N, C-alpha and C positions, 0 to 999 in steps of 0.2 A: 619531517614532523609537525618539527613545532608550526611554519610556515601556512599546514594548510589546523594546527589548529587553530589560529587564533581568523580562518579566514569562517570557520567553525563559527570561534565568539563573533562575530562580526555579524555575522547572520543573525543568530541564537540575541545578541540587539537588539538589531537594527525591526526585526518580530518585534521583540516587544517593546518596542521604543511608539510603533501606534495603536495607540490603546485604544482607540473609535475600532479599527476592525479587528482588533482582538476580543470586546465586546459583543459585536455585530458576529464574528465567527460564535465565537462560546454558546450567543441565543440561538442562534439556527441549530448548534447542533445540538439543545438541550430540548428544542422544537420538532426538530428528528426523531431523537431517543424516543420521546415519550409518545409518538407518534404512533415510532416502528412498534412498541410492548401495547400498545393500545390495541392496535389492527390485528397482530397474533393473539392477546387475550379473548378482542369476539372471534377468530377466527376457531379459537381451540375449544372454546364450552363447555369445559369439564373433561375433556377427552384428551388422545392421543395422538401426536401425527407422526408420519413417516410408516416406514416399513424394516420387516427384519432385523437387523445387529440397527438400526439407524431406529428404535423409536424413542421418540423423547416427546418428555410429558409439557406441561406449562412453564414450570419454573426452570426446568434446561432451555427451553427455548426464548424464555427473557434473558435470564446470562448470556445467551447466544447473541440476541441479538446489544444487550447493553456492551460487551465486549469487541463486537461487528462495530459500531460504533462507535468505539475508543479508537479500536484500529485505526479504521475512515479517519478520524480528528486529528491524527497524530502520524500516518506517513504520509509523508510530505514529498515528494520527486515534482519539482519545478523544473531541473533540468530541463526538458522539454520543452518551458515555455524559451527559459532561459537562452536556448542556441537555440530557440527558432527568431526572437529577439537579434540575439548577436548576429545574428547572418540575416534579417536583414535590415540593419542599421549600418550592416557592416563594418561593426566593431571589435568581429570574429577574428579578421590580419591582427587584430593589435592583442587580441590573449592568445595566438600564437606566441604570439612573441613572449610572454614570460616563460618564466627559466623552472617552472612548474609545468606537472601533465595538470595537461587543461579538464579532463574528464575528474581527475582525483579535485579538480577544485569543484567544480560542482558538483562534487559529491561529499565535499565538505560543508559547502554555504546550505544541502538539502540536509544533510545532519544536523545544523545547526536549527533552522528549523523545525525539525524533531522533539527537540532539548525544549525551543521556547512553544511549541503547541504540547507537549506534557505538563507545563506548568502553567498556559492559559488554558486550552481545552478539556485535556483528558481529566486534568483533577479536578476540577469545576461539576467536570460531567461525575465522575465518581461520586462527588459527593449529592450530587439531583437525585443521583440512583439509587443509592442508598437510602435517599429518604423518601423515595417514591415507590421503590421494591425492593429493596432490600440489596448490602453488596452482595456484588456476584463472585461467589466464591468460587475459586476451580475443585475441578472432584477432585483431588490430592496435590500435595508439596511437590508431589517429584510433575503431577501434568502442568503444576506452574511454573518449572522449571525447563520441564520440556515447551512447555509455552511460546514465554522466552526468549530459548533457540530459533523455535521453529519460527517468531516472527522478526527475526534476524534475521533469515533467512528470505521469508518474502518481501523483504521488505525489496532486497535487493534485488529480487524476480524482480520486482512493480518496478525500480528503477531503472534496470537493464531495458529492460518495454518503452518506457517509454526515453528515455536515452535517444535511441535508434528512431522513434516519429520521428524523435527533435532533429535530430542528422537530416532528416527526409529533407529539409528549408537549403538546404545545397545544391535540389535538382530540381523543386519546386519553389516559385516565389510567393508562392501563398500556401499554407498550410489546410486552410479551410476547416472541415467540420474533423478534418483525417484525427486529432484530438481525443476531441470528444465520442466518436466513432471505438477508438479504441478504450476509453474509460468506460466505455458500457460494458460491450465486451465487457470486462475487469467484474465492472459493477451485477454483473448477471450469472456469470459465467463457473468466480471466484466463489461464489454462495457468500456474500457480505451483504445483500438486499434478504436472499432465499434461500433457505438448504438445498443444498444441488440433490439431497433425497426426495426432493418432495417434486422433482423434476421428472419427464418420459425417463424409461428406462435408456433408452435409445440418445435421449441426448446426454445423460448418465455420462452410460460410456463413450461416447467423442469425445464427453469434457476432461476423461484419465487417459489420455493422449496430449491434450492441455495443458501449458503450464498456469492457467487462470484460478483454477480448484487449490492450486499449492501457496497459492499468495495467501488468503485467507478460509474457504471451508477445511484447512490441514490442522490452522494452528487453533482456530476454534472446537473444532472436534477433537483436537486432546485437550483443551480446558475445560470443558462441560463432562470430558469421559466418555465418549462415545469409541475414539482411537483407543486402544490400548498400548503404553510403553513401544512392544515390540515391532507395534501395528506404525505409532510415530515414531520411530528410528527410521523404517520402512521407508517411509514418506519423508522421511528429511536427507534420508540419501536419492528420493527423488527429484527433492529441491536442490539438491546439493548441482544434482544430474542437469539440470533444466539452466542452473545459475552457471556452469561449468559451456551449455551448448547454449546459452543467450550471453554471454561473454567471449566468445572467440563472434559469434556473427557482430556482433558490435564493435571489435575489434576491427576486424575487418571492411566495416563502415566505415567504420572511424580513417584506416589509411585512407582510403577511399576520398572520403570527401576532405582531407587535410592533401590529398593529392590534385584536387579541384581548387581548391583554395591554392594550389602554388604557381598549375598552370593560368589560373586568371588574373590574378595579383601580382605573381613572381616573385 
């Protein structure tokens, strides 16, 4: 575990070293945050949106948007690009020679990126959001605790999906826009950009059978109080099921990928 902790620390320090990238990323997130909130303010016009149990006022929607932007700025799943570049450059064979689990190495590096993102993205975003729109308070202390636990599970789901997309590089010479397609599905069907309760009923029913809404909308709904603790616990149970399913699928694909490297490279 000490080795993985060291890798996490080094990736965190590396991410913090590139100050220009830090500032550009911070400014971009602030612009996205402000634009999203102002769009929702224009869309509401003093009314409420949603239906049934998903009716939400403007203040709740602002909190939803601010926290969603914070989550997107912190969740780092660079494993997709890491695997792709390592395979394309031929360095993956050397990675397999390391005395550590390779996927665990990639996970440790992404966790290091998360820590650096909290410091150089999330904290400035919270300060700006507080000055412009007020601090995004959770519905309750219990909601805040459940939100944090759900976010951890959400990140694992996102990371597993990104890792599987990256492993496609073992069978194709160029990933092309596959990663962008996956990211588009996540942004739209996760409720990150637009809450799913504003989508047509048929799309909500379809998304209930997919892992995407359990990455953003579930923890966000818990945070703003649209999902009570009992429902939140059931939702986190579904998150755990998806983690097990995706983890098993990733393990199977990973074993096939390792075999492909052994066959081709000896």
